[in-house]
C-alpha positions as CSV (number, residue, x, y, z in Angstrom):
1,M,-43.0,2.9,-19.3
2,A,-43.2,0.1,-21.8
3,E,-44.9,0.7,-25.1
4,P,-48.3,-1.2,-25.5
5,T,-48.0,-4.3,-27.6
6,S,-49.3,-3.7,-31.1
7,F,-50.9,-6.7,-32.8
8,P,-51.0,-6.9,-36.6
9,A,-54.4,-6.5,-38.1
10,V,-56.3,-9.7,-38.7
11,R,-57.2,-9.9,-42.4
12,V,-60.1,-12.0,-43.8
13,P,-58.7,-14.0,-46.7
14,E,-60.5,-14.0,-50.0
15,A,-62.2,-17.2,-51.0
16,D,-59.6,-17.8,-53.7
17,E,-56.8,-17.5,-51.2
18,V,-58.3,-20.2,-49.0
19,L,-58.9,-22.4,-52.0
20,T,-55.2,-22.0,-53.0
21,G,-54.2,-22.7,-49.4
22,L,-56.3,-25.9,-49.5
23,R,-54.8,-27.0,-52.8
24,D,-51.3,-26.3,-51.4
25,A,-52.1,-28.3,-48.3
26,L,-53.3,-31.2,-50.4
27,T,-49.9,-31.3,-52.1
28,G,-48.3,-31.6,-48.7
29,V,-50.6,-34.2,-47.3
30,L,-51.1,-36.6,-50.2
31,D,-48.5,-38.8,-51.6
32,A,-47.6,-38.8,-55.3
33,S,-49.9,-41.7,-56.2
34,D,-52.9,-40.0,-54.6
35,L,-52.0,-36.6,-56.1
36,A,-52.0,-38.3,-59.5
37,K,-55.6,-39.2,-59.0
38,I,-56.8,-35.6,-58.9
39,D,-56.6,-32.5,-60.9
40,L,-55.7,-29.9,-58.3
41,G,-56.7,-27.1,-60.7
42,A,-60.2,-28.6,-60.9
43,V,-60.6,-28.7,-57.1
44,G,-63.1,-25.9,-56.4
45,P,-65.8,-24.9,-54.0
46,D,-68.3,-27.5,-55.3
47,T,-65.8,-30.3,-55.0
48,P,-67.0,-32.9,-52.5
49,L,-64.4,-33.7,-49.9
50,L,-65.2,-37.4,-50.3
51,S,-64.2,-37.3,-53.9
52,L,-60.6,-36.5,-52.8
53,P,-58.3,-39.4,-52.0
54,I,-58.1,-38.6,-48.3
55,D,-58.7,-40.8,-45.3
56,S,-59.5,-39.5,-41.8
57,L,-55.8,-39.1,-40.9
58,A,-55.1,-37.1,-44.1
59,L,-58.2,-35.0,-43.4
60,M,-56.9,-34.1,-40.0
61,E,-53.5,-33.2,-41.4
62,L,-55.2,-31.1,-44.1
63,M,-57.2,-29.2,-41.5
64,T,-54.1,-28.6,-39.4
65,R,-52.3,-27.1,-42.4
66,I,-55.3,-24.9,-43.1
67,E,-55.4,-23.8,-39.5
68,D,-51.8,-22.9,-39.6
69,A,-52.0,-21.1,-42.9
70,F,-55.0,-19.0,-41.9
71,R,-54.7,-18.8,-38.1
72,V,-58.1,-20.3,-37.4
73,Y,-59.2,-23.2,-35.3
74,I,-61.2,-26.1,-36.8
75,P,-62.6,-28.5,-34.3
76,E,-62.3,-32.2,-35.2
77,D,-66.1,-32.7,-35.2
78,R,-66.5,-29.8,-37.6
79,A,-63.7,-31.0,-39.9
80,Y,-65.5,-34.3,-40.3
81,A,-68.8,-32.5,-41.0
82,F,-67.5,-30.6,-44.0
83,T,-68.9,-32.1,-47.2
84,T,-67.5,-29.7,-49.9
85,V,-64.4,-27.6,-50.3
86,G,-66.7,-24.5,-50.3
87,E,-67.8,-25.3,-46.8
88,V,-64.2,-25.3,-45.7
89,I,-63.6,-22.0,-47.4
90,D,-66.7,-20.4,-45.9
91,Y,-65.8,-21.7,-42.4
92,V,-62.2,-20.3,-42.6
93,R,-63.5,-16.9,-43.8
94,T,-66.2,-16.7,-41.1
95,K,-63.7,-17.6,-38.4
96,A,-61.2,-15.1,-39.7
97,A,-63.9,-12.4,-39.8
98,A,-64.9,-13.1,-36.2
99,K,-61.3,-13.0,-35.1
100,A,-60.8,-9.7,-36.9
101,A,-63.9,-8.3,-35.3
102,R,-62.6,-9.3,-31.8
103,K,-59.3,-7.6,-32.5
104,R,-61.0,-4.4,-33.4
105,S,-63.0,-4.3,-30.2
């Protein structure tokens, strides 16, 4: 008889982990000239997304990288509705918590 498949526990990332992941994603999405326009260390929860040099294509790539890093799904309409970095952080943590709760059930 085959052993039951064991899935690794889903962990809810800390807010600072999501922020670091977002900063890392920005370095992968933005070209050097756009990166030079921002201080990544100053990007925080209160940073408006519209203050970052990202267009809609870069936003979608940014969200894809965050999805991949934290194993959550961000619908396109939700991605366009975020106004601050903090909203992205909260969304990722909420989705990860919901996923963790489902895994425990």
